[in-house]
VEXLO-685653 format. One record per residue (C-alpha): residue in three letters; x, y, z. Coordinates in pm, 1 decimal. Example, Ala and Ser with C-alpha at 12.3 -4.5 7.8 and 13.67 -1.06 7.14 Angstrom:
! VEXLO-685653
SITE  aa        x        y        z
SITE ALA   1230.0   -450.0    780.0
SITE SER   1367.0   -106.0    714.0
! end
This chain:
! VEXLO-685653
SITE  aa        x        y        z
SITE UNK  14374.3  10002.8  -6372.0
SITE UNK  14509.0  10248.4  -6101.3
SITE UNK  14301.3  10420.7  -5845.8
SITE UNK  14329.5  10795.6  -5859.8
SITE UNK  14546.4  10783.0  -5546.2
SITE UNK  14848.8  10640.5  -5727.9
SITE UNK  14792.1  10277.1  -5656.5
SITE UNK  14942.7  10017.1  -5885.7
SITE UNK  14729.5   9850.4  -6158.1
SITE UNK  14719.0   9485.2  -6225.5
SITE UNK  15008.1   9516.4  -6469.6
SITE UNK  15224.5   9708.3  -6231.8
SITE UNK  15217.4  10034.5  -6364.5
SITE UNK  15104.4  10338.9  -6155.6
SITE UNK  14811.8  10487.3  -6378.5
SITE UNK  14571.5  10784.0  -6336.7
SITE UNK  14756.8  10945.4  -6062.0
SITE UNK  14808.5  11280.1  -6246.0
SITE UNK  15146.5  11291.6  -6070.6
SITE UNK  15386.1  11141.9  -6314.7
SITE UNK  15266.0  10788.7  -6265.3
SITE UNK  15344.5  10573.8  -6564.5
SITE UNK  15103.6  10403.9  -6791.5
SITE UNK  15218.0  10136.6  -7025.1
SITE UNK  14888.0  10096.9  -7213.4
SITE UNK  15063.7  10178.8  -7554.9
SITE UNK  15059.7   9870.6  -7735.6
SITE UNK  14820.4   9659.3  -7955.0
SITE UNK  14838.9   9374.0  -7726.8
SITE UNK  14719.6   9599.9  -7438.6
SITE UNK  14395.0   9590.8  -7599.1
SITE UNK  14342.1   9224.6  -7603.3
SITE UNK  13971.8   9136.0  -7621.4
SITE UNK  13885.1   9479.0  -7743.1
SITE UNK  13685.6   9511.4  -8070.2
SITE UNK  13676.9   9830.8  -8266.1
SITE UNK  13328.7   9721.7  -8408.9
SITE UNK  13184.6   9642.6  -8078.0
SITE UNK  13347.2   9875.2  -7849.9
SITE UNK  13434.6  10192.5  -8062.1
SITE UNK  13211.1  10219.3  -8372.1
SITE UNK  13166.2  10556.5  -8554.6
SITE UNK  13067.6  10886.8  -8400.9
SITE UNK  12688.9  10936.2  -8357.9
SITE UNK  12635.9  10542.9  -8387.7
SITE UNK  12570.9  10295.4  -8107.8
SITE UNK  12739.7  10252.9  -7861.7
SITE UNK  12840.3  10614.0  -7888.7
SITE UNK  13204.3  10580.2  -7752.9
SITE UNK  13311.0  10848.9  -7986.6
SITE UNK  13021.1  11080.3  -7952.9
SITE UNK  12645.2  11117.6  -7970.8
SITE UNK  12665.2  11322.0  -8286.7
SITE UNK  12835.3  11234.0  -8613.6
SITE UNK  12965.5  11582.4  -8686.3
SITE UNK  13028.2  11648.2  -8295.1
SITE UNK  13152.2  12020.4  -8268.7
SITE UNK  13197.8  12062.5  -8640.9
SITE UNK  12831.2  12094.0  -8650.0
SITE UNK  12759.4  12277.6  -8321.8
SITE UNK  12992.2  12371.0  -8039.1
SITE UNK  12898.5  12283.8  -7682.4
SITE UNK  12673.5  12514.0  -7474.2
SITE UNK  12893.6  12752.9  -7284.4
SITE UNK  12744.9  12816.7  -6957.3
SITE UNK  12882.6  12987.6  -6650.8
SITE UNK  12718.6  12882.0  -6318.3
SITE UNK  12623.6  13186.0  -6130.8
SITE UNK  12401.1  13315.4  -5874.6
SITE UNK  12444.2  13539.1  -5549.9
SITE UNK  12268.6  13786.8  -5339.3
SITE UNK  11933.4  13906.9  -5468.8
SITE UNK  11766.2  13827.9  -5794.5
SITE UNK  11847.1  14173.9  -5938.3
SITE UNK  12217.8  14111.8  -5878.1
SITE UNK  12218.9  13779.0  -6030.0
SITE UNK  12016.1  13900.4  -6310.6
SITE UNK  12280.8  14160.5  -6376.9
SITE UNK  12556.7  13879.3  -6380.5
SITE UNK  12372.4  13656.9  -6629.6
SITE UNK  12314.9  13947.0  -6867.4
SITE UNK  12674.4  14034.7  -6845.1
SITE UNK  12781.3  13676.7  -6930.1
SITE UNK  12546.0  13659.5  -7209.6
SITE UNK  12685.7  13982.4  -7355.1
SITE UNK  13029.0  13813.2  -7333.1
SITE UNK  12941.9  13497.3  -7523.1
SITE UNK  12783.0  13256.0  -7299.2
SITE UNK  12507.0  13070.2  -7500.0
SITE UNK  12296.3  12956.3  -7178.5
SITE UNK  12242.0  13044.4  -6819.6
SITE UNK  12303.4  12846.3  -6521.1
SITE UNK  12131.5  12924.9  -6192.7
SITE UNK  12280.7  12872.3  -5843.9
SITE UNK  12024.6  12903.8  -5564.1
SITE UNK  12124.2  12988.6  -5201.2
SITE UNK  12079.0  12737.1  -4924.5
SITE UNK  11742.9  12828.5  -4786.7
SITE UNK  11595.0  12809.9  -5133.0
SITE UNK  11757.3  12469.5  -5182.5
SITE UNK  11611.9  12330.1  -4864.7
SITE UNK  11267.6  12488.7  -4889.5
SITE UNK  11311.2  12778.4  -4621.2
SITE UNK  11194.9  13122.6  -4693.7
SITE UNK  11440.4  13407.7  -4634.7
SITE UNK  11268.5  13514.6  -4323.3
SITE UNK  11292.8  13165.2  -4164.4
SITE UNK  11508.3  13168.7  -3839.4
SITE UNK  11737.7  12888.5  -3991.7
SITE UNK  11787.5  13107.5  -4313.1
SITE UNK  11950.8  13372.3  -4116.7
SITE UNK  12315.3  13435.8  -4238.9
SITE UNK  12271.5  13211.4  -4545.9
SITE UNK  12031.5  13431.5  -4769.9
SITE UNK  12205.2  13496.6  -5079.0
SITE UNK  12536.9  13357.0  -4972.1
SITE UNK  12593.7  13061.8  -5201.4
SITE UNK  12337.1  13138.6  -5471.4
SITE UNK  12056.7  13355.2  -5539.6
SITE UNK  11763.8  13397.4  -5296.2
SITE UNK  11423.2  13298.3  -5458.0
SITE UNK  11114.4  13310.7  -5239.9
SITE UNK  10844.8  13377.6  -5486.1
SITE UNK  10721.1  13430.1  -5844.7
SITE UNK  10819.1  13813.0  -5792.7
SITE UNK  11184.4  13704.3  -5746.7
SITE UNK  11172.4  13482.0  -6035.0
SITE UNK  11051.8  13742.3  -6258.0
SITE UNK  11338.0  13991.7  -6148.3
SITE UNK  11587.5  13707.1  -6196.9
SITE UNK  11471.8  13652.3  -6543.1
SITE UNK  11414.2  14013.9  -6647.6
SITE UNK  11535.6  14087.8  -6993.9
SITE UNK  11657.9  13715.5  -7069.6
SITE UNK  11487.7  13577.0  -7386.7
SITE UNK  11347.6  13252.7  -7253.1
SITE UNK  11235.4  13156.5  -7596.0
SITE UNK  11580.2  13165.1  -7727.3
SITE UNK  11811.0  13102.9  -7419.9
SITE UNK  11852.3  12747.5  -7248.3
SITE UNK  11826.1  12778.6  -6877.6
SITE UNK  11991.5  12516.0  -6624.8
SITE UNK  11871.9  12531.6  -6276.4
SITE UNK  12079.6  12334.5  -6016.5
SITE UNK  11802.1  12254.2  -5775.4
SITE UNK  11697.0  11930.9  -5626.6
SITE UNK  11477.7  11871.7  -5312.2
SITE UNK  11256.4  12190.9  -5424.3
SITE UNK  11307.8  12122.7  -5792.8
SITE UNK  10940.9  12104.4  -5877.0
SITE UNK  10856.1  12429.3  -5726.7
SITE UNK  11124.4  12615.7  -5895.5
SITE UNK  11038.2  12473.7  -6216.1
SITE UNK  10691.3  12581.9  -6151.7
SITE UNK  10807.1  12920.1  -6095.5
SITE UNK  11003.6  12923.8  -6438.3
SITE UNK  10720.6  12810.6  -6609.6
SITE UNK  10466.5  13056.0  -6438.0
SITE UNK  10681.2  13355.2  -6534.5
SITE UNK  10734.4  13218.8  -6910.5
SITE UNK  10350.1  13201.5  -6926.4
SITE UNK  10301.9  13544.3  -6788.1
SITE UNK  10534.4  13675.2  -7057.6
SITE UNK  10342.9  13491.7  -7324.0
SITE UNK  10604.7  13250.5  -7403.6
SITE UNK  10493.2  12877.4  -7508.6
SITE UNK  10614.9  12650.4  -7242.0
SITE UNK  10594.9  12366.6  -7492.3
SITE UNK  10882.4  12539.0  -7677.6
SITE UNK  11106.0  12610.7  -7361.5
SITE UNK  11445.5  12443.7  -7347.8
SITE UNK  11651.9  12398.4  -7036.0
SITE UNK  11733.5  12151.1  -6755.2
SITE UNK  11626.7  12109.8  -6404.0
SITE UNK  11858.3  11904.3  -6202.4
SITE UNK  11583.0  11717.9  -5997.0
SITE UNK  11853.0  11456.1  -5895.5
SITE UNK  11742.4  11396.0  -5522.9
SITE UNK  11947.7  11061.9  -5478.9
SITE UNK  12282.1  11219.3  -5486.4
SITE UNK  12186.3  11456.2  -5221.0
SITE UNK  12128.2  11130.9  -4979.8
SITE UNK  12478.8  11003.8  -5095.1
SITE UNK  12693.1  11313.6  -5114.5
SITE UNK  12542.4  11658.7  -5086.4
SITE UNK  12294.0  11676.4  -4810.3
SITE UNK  12026.7  11927.3  -4929.5
SITE UNK  11737.7  11692.9  -4892.3
SITE UNK  11395.0  11750.9  -4721.5
SITE UNK  11172.4  11472.8  -4762.4
SITE UNK  11227.5  11083.1  -4715.8
SITE UNK  11344.6  10908.8  -5034.3
SITE UNK  11006.1  10765.9  -5148.9
SITE UNK  10819.0  11105.9  -5128.4
SITE UNK  11142.6  11289.9  -5292.4
SITE UNK  11118.6  11019.9  -5572.0
SITE UNK  10754.0  11089.9  -5622.5
SITE UNK  10839.0  11456.6  -5701.6
SITE UNK  11097.9  11367.9  -5950.0
SITE UNK  10883.1  11132.2  -6140.2
SITE UNK  10583.1  11380.5  -6120.4
SITE UNK  10813.1  11636.2  -6297.1
SITE UNK  10890.0  11367.8  -6561.8
SITE UNK  10527.8  11303.4  -6634.1
SITE UNK  10403.7  11667.7  -6626.4
SITE UNK  10696.2  11777.3  -6860.3
SITE UNK  10625.9  11497.6  -7104.7
SITE UNK  10285.0  11632.7  -7158.4
SITE UNK  10342.4  12023.8  -7118.1
SITE UNK  10708.9  12100.9  -7178.1
SITE UNK  10849.6  11814.8  -7416.3
SITE UNK  11176.0  11998.5  -7506.5
SITE UNK  11262.4  12047.5  -7112.2
SITE UNK  11527.9  11797.7  -6971.7
SITE UNK  11366.6  11676.1  -6671.5
SITE UNK  11666.2  11555.6  -6472.8
SITE UNK  12033.6  11619.9  -6480.0
SITE UNK  12171.5  11300.1  -6297.9
SITE UNK  12483.6  11436.6  -6128.8
SITE UNK  12804.1  11256.5  -6062.5
SITE UNK  12970.5  11594.1  -6011.5
SITE UNK  12879.0  11625.0  -5654.9
SITE UNK  12957.6  11262.0  -5600.7
SITE UNK  13311.4  11328.2  -5727.9
SITE UNK  13349.5  11666.4  -5530.3
SITE UNK  13274.0  11458.2  -5230.6
SITE UNK  13580.4  11240.8  -5272.1
SITE UNK  13461.1  10958.5  -5524.5
SITE UNK  13706.6  10807.6  -5783.5
SITE UNK  13636.1  10831.6  -6161.9
SITE UNK  13511.6  10485.5  -6146.3
SITE UNK  13279.6  10544.8  -5857.8
SITE UNK  13162.0  10874.0  -6009.6
SITE UNK  13031.8  10667.6  -6309.7
SITE UNK  12893.8  10373.1  -6098.8
SITE UNK  12712.0  10573.1  -5852.3
SITE UNK  12573.1  10816.0  -6093.0
SITE UNK  12432.9  10515.5  -6319.3
SITE UNK  12293.0  10340.6  -6003.7
SITE UNK  12096.9  10671.0  -5944.7
SITE UNK  12004.6  10673.8  -6315.6
SITE UNK  11874.9  10308.9  -6315.6
SITE UNK  11664.9  10398.4  -6002.5
SITE UNK  11504.1  10685.0  -6184.3
SITE UNK  11408.8  10477.7  -6490.6
SITE UNK  11265.8  10208.3  -6264.8
SITE UNK  11052.3  10459.2  -6060.2
SITE UNK  10925.2  10607.6  -6378.8
SITE UNK  10824.6  10258.4  -6496.1
SITE UNK  10636.8  10203.0  -6178.9
SITE UNK  10448.6  10504.8  -6230.8
SITE UNK  10342.0  10382.0  -6583.3
SITE UNK  10595.1  10591.4  -6777.7
SITE UNK  10774.2  10396.9  -7059.6
SITE UNK  11132.7  10426.1  -7101.1
SITE UNK  11125.4  10573.1  -7439.4
SITE UNK  10877.6  10831.5  -7296.6
SITE UNK  11120.5  10980.9  -7046.8
SITE UNK  11480.3  10881.2  -7105.4
SITE UNK  11522.3  11113.6  -7418.1
SITE UNK  11494.3  11394.6  -7192.3
SITE UNK  11744.6  11263.3  -6925.4
SITE UNK  12072.0  11453.9  -6915.4
SITE UNK  12373.1  11403.2  -6689.3
SITE UNK  12632.7  11615.8  -6506.4
SITE UNK  12998.4  11509.1  -6449.7
SITE UNK  13310.8  11666.8  -6311.1
SITE UNK  13657.0  11711.4  -6508.1
SITE UNK  13963.7  11651.8  -6280.0
SITE UNK  14309.8  11689.8  -6335.3
SITE UNK  14429.8  11347.0  -6471.9
SITE UNK  14345.1  11462.9  -6850.8
SITE UNK  14370.5  11106.1  -6988.4
SITE UNK  14161.2  10931.4  -6734.1
SITE UNK  13891.7  11195.7  -6758.4
SITE UNK  13877.4  11181.7  -7141.0
SITE UNK  13848.9  10816.0  -7099.9
SITE UNK  13584.8  10849.2  -6839.3
SITE UNK  13341.4  11044.3  -7052.8
SITE UNK  13368.6  10786.5  -7331.9
SITE UNK  13332.3  10512.3  -7094.4
SITE UNK  12999.1  10679.1  -6960.4
SITE UNK  12850.7  10711.4  -7309.0
SITE UNK  12917.5  10346.1  -7389.4
SITE UNK  12783.6  10216.5  -7069.7
SITE UNK  12471.3  10416.8  -7059.8
SITE UNK  12400.5  10307.0  -7418.6
SITE UNK  12439.2   9943.5  -7312.1
SITE UNK  12228.9   9987.4  -7004.3
SITE UNK  11933.2  10148.2  -7199.9
SITE UNK  11948.0   9899.6  -7491.3
SITE UNK  12014.1   9584.9  -7308.3
SITE UNK  11873.6   9625.4  -6964.6
SITE UNK  11560.1   9846.2  -7034.1
SITE UNK  11508.6   9755.4  -7383.8
SITE UNK  11481.2  10081.8  -7490.9
SITE UNK  11404.6  10118.7  -7868.2
SITE UNK  11440.1  10489.7  -7935.7
SITE UNK  11810.6  10573.3  -8021.4
SITE UNK  11774.7  10907.2  -7831.3
SITE UNK  11703.0  10710.8  -7512.3
SITE UNK  12051.7  10533.7  -7565.3
SITE UNK  12236.7  10875.5  -7589.4
SITE UNK  12448.2  10996.0  -7279.8
SITE UNK  12395.3  11384.2  -7309.9
SITE UNK  12603.1  11562.6  -7037.3
SITE UNK  12710.9  11881.4  -6897.6
SITE UNK  13062.3  11898.0  -6743.1
SITE UNK  13182.8  12139.6  -6472.3
SITE UNK  13547.6  12170.6  -6371.8
SITE UNK  13646.9  12042.5  -6057.6
SITE UNK  13612.0  12285.7  -5759.2
SITE UNK  13770.7  12034.9  -5518.8
SITE UNK  14110.2  12053.7  -5718.4
SITE UNK  14146.3  12429.0  -5686.0
SITE UNK  14376.9  12570.2  -5432.2
SITE UNK  14340.8  12878.1  -5202.7
SITE UNK  14723.0  12915.6  -5230.9
SITE UNK  14847.8  13079.0  -5564.4
SITE UNK  14508.0  13096.9  -5688.2
SITE UNK  14629.7  13222.6  -6030.4
SITE UNK  14756.2  12857.6  -6093.8
SITE UNK  14392.6  12743.3  -6092.8
SITE UNK  14355.4  12886.3  -6426.3
SITE UNK  14591.0  12632.6  -6569.9
SITE UNK  14417.5  12349.0  -6371.6
SITE UNK  14076.3  12475.4  -6512.7
SITE UNK  14221.7  12487.9  -6878.8
SITE UNK  14335.6  12114.6  -6856.1
SITE UNK  14013.5  12011.5  -6717.1
SITE UNK  13810.4  12200.1  -6973.1
SITE UNK  14022.0  12042.3  -7236.3
SITE UNK  13935.8  11704.7  -7117.4
SITE UNK  13567.8  11767.5  -7123.1
SITE UNK  13599.6  11892.7  -7495.7
SITE UNK  13821.0  11602.3  -7579.5
SITE UNK  13572.6  11372.8  -7413.8
SITE UNK  13275.0  11525.1  -7603.7
SITE UNK  13055.7  11701.9  -7360.9
SITE UNK  12742.0  11890.3  -7478.9
SITE UNK  12773.9  12183.0  -7215.6
SITE UNK  13048.9  12314.9  -7005.5
SITE UNK  13113.6  12544.0  -6708.9
SITE UNK  13463.9  12654.3  -6624.6
SITE UNK  13541.0  12743.0  -6272.2
SITE UNK  13706.3  13068.2  -6180.0
SITE UNK  14049.2  13103.8  -6037.3
SITE UNK  13924.5  13243.9  -5695.4
SITE UNK  13659.8  12994.3  -5619.5
SITE UNK  13873.4  12806.2  -5361.9
SITE UNK  13840.5  13155.0  -5168.1
SITE UNK  13489.2  13293.6  -5237.1
SITE UNK  13236.0  13336.6  -5515.4
SITE UNK  13413.1  13468.3  -5815.7
SITE UNK  13453.0  13821.6  -5919.4
SITE UNK  13313.9  13935.4  -6256.2
SITE UNK  13669.7  13956.3  -6392.4
SITE UNK  13736.6  13601.1  -6293.9
SITE UNK  13417.3  13465.0  -6443.6
SITE UNK  13480.7  13653.7  -6763.1
SITE UNK  13832.7  13477.9  -6775.5
SITE UNK  13677.7  13146.3  -6712.3
SITE UNK  13445.0  13195.8  -7000.7
SITE UNK  13747.8  13325.2  -7229.6
SITE UNK  13921.6  12981.2  -7132.1
SITE UNK  13629.6  12780.3  -7308.2
SITE UNK  13613.0  13041.0  -7604.2
SITE UNK  13996.3  12994.9  -7672.4
SITE UNK  13954.6  12606.2  -7670.2
SITE UNK  13639.0  12663.0  -7904.8
SITE UNK  13794.9  12905.2  -8163.0
SITE UNK  14179.5  12871.2  -8134.6
SITE UNK  14301.0  12528.1  -8021.1
SITE UNK  14172.9  12346.5  -8335.2
SITE UNK  14044.9  12043.1  -8108.1
SITE UNK  13675.0  12101.3  -8219.2
SITE UNK  13767.9  12044.0  -8581.9
SITE UNK  13825.2  11666.2  -8551.9
SITE UNK  13509.9  11456.4  -8435.0
SITE UNK  13710.2  11245.5  -8205.5
SITE UNK  14075.1  11324.5  -8184.3
SITE UNK  14178.8  11057.2  -7925.9
SITE UNK  13974.0  10757.9  -8073.4
SITE UNK  14192.3  10458.5  -8137.7
SITE UNK  14457.0  10553.8  -7881.7
SITE UNK  14591.5  10238.0  -7710.2
SITE UNK  14597.4  10430.3  -7378.2
SITE UNK  14262.1  10602.6  -7415.7
SITE UNK  14084.7  10278.6  -7540.1
SITE UNK  14240.4  10075.1  -7257.1
SITE UNK  14143.2  10318.3  -7000.0
SITE UNK  13791.7  10346.6  -7141.0
SITE UNK  13733.9   9983.2  -7105.5
SITE UNK  13874.9   9959.1  -6770.4
SITE UNK  13688.8  10229.4  -6630.8
SITE UNK  13355.7  10084.4  -6779.7
SITE UNK  13440.9   9737.6  -6626.2
SITE UNK  13512.6   9906.7  -6279.7
SITE UNK  13188.8  10079.0  -6284.6
SITE UNK  13005.9   9776.5  -6370.0
SITE UNK  13149.8   9595.6  -6083.6
SITE UNK  13014.5   9854.1  -5858.1
SITE UNK  12663.2   9841.6  -6049.4
SITE UNK  12651.7   9455.0  -5987.1
SITE UNK  12730.0   9481.2  -5626.2
SITE UNK  12462.5   9760.4  -5571.7
SITE UNK  12218.6   9549.2  -5751.4
SITE UNK  12298.0   9256.5  -5535.0
SITE UNK  12205.0   9497.7  -5239.0
SITE UNK  11871.1   9545.4  -5366.7
SITE UNK  11929.0   9876.9  -5555.4
SITE UNK  12056.7  10212.2  -5492.5
SITE UNK  11797.9  10306.7  -5208.9
SITE UNK  11896.2   9988.6  -5021.8
SITE UNK  12272.0  10079.6  -5054.9
SITE UNK  12208.7  10426.0  -4940.6
SITE UNK  12018.5  10315.3  -4634.5
SITE UNK  12318.8  10067.6  -4538.6
SITE UNK  12563.2  10348.2  -4582.3
SITE UNK  12748.4  10155.8  -4849.0
SITE UNK  12782.1  10414.6  -5116.2
SITE UNK  12851.8  10686.0  -4843.6
SITE UNK  13128.9  10475.5  -4696.2
SITE UNK  13295.7  10396.4  -5039.1
SITE UNK  13318.2  10783.7  -5101.1
SITE UNK  13440.1  10858.0  -4760.6
SITE UNK  13715.9  10600.6  -4799.9
SITE UNK  13814.9  10745.0  -5132.0
SITE UNK  13827.7  11092.5  -4983.0
SITE UNK  14050.4  10993.9  -4706.5
SITE UNK  14298.2  10801.1  -4925.0
SITE UNK  14312.7  11122.6  -5142.9
SITE UNK  14390.7  11366.7  -4857.5
SITE UNK  14629.8  11110.6  -4703.1
SITE UNK  14818.5  11098.8  -5007.8
SITE UNK  14847.9  11472.0  -5031.2
SITE UNK  14958.2  11511.3  -4671.5
SITE UNK  15216.4  11237.4  -4733.5
SITE UNK  15320.4  11416.3  -5049.7
SITE UNK  15265.5  11117.5  -5240.2
SITE UNK  15021.9  11330.8  -5466.7
SITE UNK  15175.3  11655.6  -5545.8
SITE UNK  14955.6  11957.8  -5555.1
SITE UNK  15165.3  12269.6  -5686.4
SITE UNK  15152.7  12539.9  -5441.5
SITE UNK  15014.7  12331.6  -5161.3
SITE UNK  15272.7  12070.7  -5084.9
SITE UNK  15535.4  12158.6  -5343.9
SITE UNK  15655.1  12472.4  -5491.3
SITE UNK  15471.3  12660.7  -5203.3
SITE UNK  15528.8  13024.0  -5119.3
SITE UNK  15576.7  13103.1  -4758.9
SITE UNK  15409.9  13439.4  -4765.4
SITE UNK  15201.5  13556.2  -5052.0
SITE UNK  14925.5  13831.6  -5040.4
SITE UNK  14560.8  13688.0  -5080.3
SITE UNK  14367.9  13860.9  -5376.6
SITE UNK  14070.9  14064.9  -5313.0
SITE UNK  13772.4  13829.3  -5283.9
SITE UNK  13411.8  13887.1  -5365.2
SITE UNK  13187.6  13967.3  -5067.4
SITE UNK  12822.2  13950.5  -5028.1
SITE UNK  12675.3  14276.6  -4883.9
SITE UNK  12483.7  14174.4  -4555.7
SITE UNK  12224.4  14433.4  -4626.5
SITE UNK  12101.6  14217.8  -4913.0
SITE UNK  11954.1  13965.5  -4655.7
SITE UNK  11764.0  14244.8  -4500.3
SITE UNK  11621.9  14385.0  -4815.0
SITE UNK  11530.5  14031.1  -4915.8
SITE UNK  11335.6  13962.7  -4606.6
SITE UNK  11161.5  14295.1  -4640.3
SITE UNK  11060.4  14222.0  -4992.5
SITE UNK  10917.6  13899.3  -4879.8
SITE UNK  10722.5  14058.7  -4599.1
SITE UNK  10582.2  14301.6  -4854.9
SITE UNK  10467.6  14042.1  -5092.0
SITE UNK  10275.2  13845.4  -4824.5
SITE UNK  10124.3  14180.2  -4694.4
SITE UNK  10006.9  14267.1  -5062.0
SITE UNK   9899.0  13936.0  -5194.0
SITE UNK   9533.5  13790.0  -5191.7
SITE UNK   9600.2  13601.3  -4870.0
SITE UNK   9296.7  13367.4  -4890.3
SITE UNK   9401.3  13274.8  -5258.9
SITE UNK   9752.0  13189.0  -5140.9
SITE UNK   9648.3  12999.1  -4832.1
SITE UNK   9396.8  12798.5  -5052.7
SITE UNK   9667.4  12727.8  -5296.9
SITE UNK   9913.9  12580.6  -5058.0
SITE UNK   9633.3  12381.0  -4886.0
SITE UNK   9573.3  12259.0  -5248.3
SITE UNK   9931.1  12138.3  -5261.3
SITE UNK   9880.9  11961.4  -4921.5
SITE UNK   9579.3  11788.3  -5045.0
SITE UNK   9736.2  11669.5  -5372.7
SITE UNK  10034.6  11543.8  -5172.3
SITE UNK   9781.2  11308.0  -4966.5
SITE UNK   9653.9  11180.9  -5296.3
SITE UNK   9803.4  10987.9  -5574.8
SITE UNK   9773.5  11285.9  -5840.8
SITE UNK  10054.1  11465.8  -5988.9
SITE UNK  10183.4  11736.8  -5781.0
SITE UNK  10298.0  11981.6  -6038.6
SITE UNK   9961.4  12119.6  -6120.3
SITE UNK   9883.4  12204.1  -5771.1
SITE UNK  10236.2  12356.2  -5720.5
SITE UNK  10199.4  12560.3  -6031.9
SITE UNK   9867.2  12701.0  -5909.3
SITE UNK  10034.2  12796.1  -5581.7
SITE UNK  10314.3  12979.2  -5727.6
SITE UNK  10068.8  13183.8  -5934.7
SITE UNK   9900.8  13264.6  -5628.7
SITE UNK  10233.9  13407.9  -5485.4
SITE UNK  10264.4  13137.5  -5233.2
SITE UNK  10637.2  13106.6  -5140.9
SITE UNK  10891.4  12842.2  -5164.3
SITE UNK  10870.8  12790.8  -4796.6
SITE UNK  10498.4  12767.0  -4760.2
SITE UNK  10479.7  12507.5  -5055.5
SITE UNK  10757.8  12306.7  -4881.4
SITE UNK  10588.4  12327.7  -4557.9
SITE UNK  10261.2  12194.4  -4707.2
SITE UNK  10464.6  11900.8  -4842.6
SITE UNK  10645.3  11852.9  -4503.1
SITE UNK  10321.4  11827.7  -4323.6
SITE UNK  10237.1  11520.0  -4532.7
SITE UNK  10588.6  11369.3  -4635.2
SITE UNK  10781.9  11461.6  -4318.5
SITE UNK  11149.0  11523.3  -4293.1
SITE UNK  11411.9  11282.3  -4382.9
SITE UNK  11660.5  11179.1  -4099.7
SITE UNK  12018.6  11100.0  -4225.1
SITE UNK  12166.3  10771.4  -4167.0
SITE UNK  12482.3  10820.5  -3977.7
SITE UNK  12786.3  10647.6  -4153.8
SITE UNK  13111.9  10596.1  -3973.6
! end
């Protein structure tokens, strides 16, 4: 199979370039060694190549989420309520950088970043405003947060309890995938061992107190956005997933106790056939890993449930309206591939956070696929295609080769420390960019069919006053709270971190006492320390 950079496959055909490369996988003999019974099966049955549900979208459409968050909690709440009124069926929260790395909005390092790439959340007061008017007992909430995932989840649960909601009946997802931060994204705080303890403490706490909550969303999306190929996206995502299952087992959590609440997050890129095949390969590979490697008995543990986001890295600042077409193709790939949840990027996201009308158009893209395209009427429209089945098998084999190499290194943590995964992604990113600059890979409006001069559209801007207001709000909270109770609460977090007990109860007590995200993070830093990145060249 070809690399996504237009290299030739073993058969000599250029495959998967998305740039007019030829694929010759269109004959029965191209599926030599392939077994429909073993490798394809029926929808809703192991190995789930054709989908994890027998009726797929004929029974229930995917959840339509539009990832959003900016400025203050009040502004973000208004965007969520608007999107819900326009047909989204779940909310997806983006947090600003200080919140992601455990800094309060008045920290010197937070200056200029408050509310910029997501919503600023410092305390339970902010979370209450963020969720105002949103029926938590009927709406599924996804929170893209990792290093501080346990704290933000505690804030969400605390607000729900305050409203009288039964936490056991809440549904949603917390990303909680710290390993990909060391690999591709960078919003880590603590050394990996301590960070993994926080991850597994969330697993154990939710198993007892929030059984319908997805305790992790293992993300290939950010790995792909950093420059990985489709095969690398699968391999490195599953290497991380294997590490989480092993870490849970080391804490005494049986695989069938935690795996049914695992979810995944993948990207959808421009090469429609390769992306469809990638999603199908992911389901089959995960089912086999769980049943054969971990001996999971519960069929729910075998099911690869995933959210998809269209690829931000493929969007161009030039001719931004053309991004609508890219997003449509990517969303179609996700639906043909059987996603359970979908976010469609907006046309202006290569320039700034999306305008409200751009976010609405992105949502309408999903709705047209859902209600007008006819694609959801067939459970698996692509099943049995020579090209799709060959690509599916080759992506699975390529991912397995990476997984075997990582296993031989001693697992994903060892591979991260050696810089192996980071180097592989960096090399792929370099090759991708080189192909664009050499015009081997065509990008419409960038290196072909470009416009010499075109006016830029108006872009969404964050009012700088928001940061000042957020800081004042935070200072007022500290001045008005029971200071002794708050200090005792984050001291309790520090004591829990020094012990072997689950950290979630202490964090939950702290957020209820109006301790801030930064204060709780600092308590953990005093025990765990800060992670220093391995420099990879």
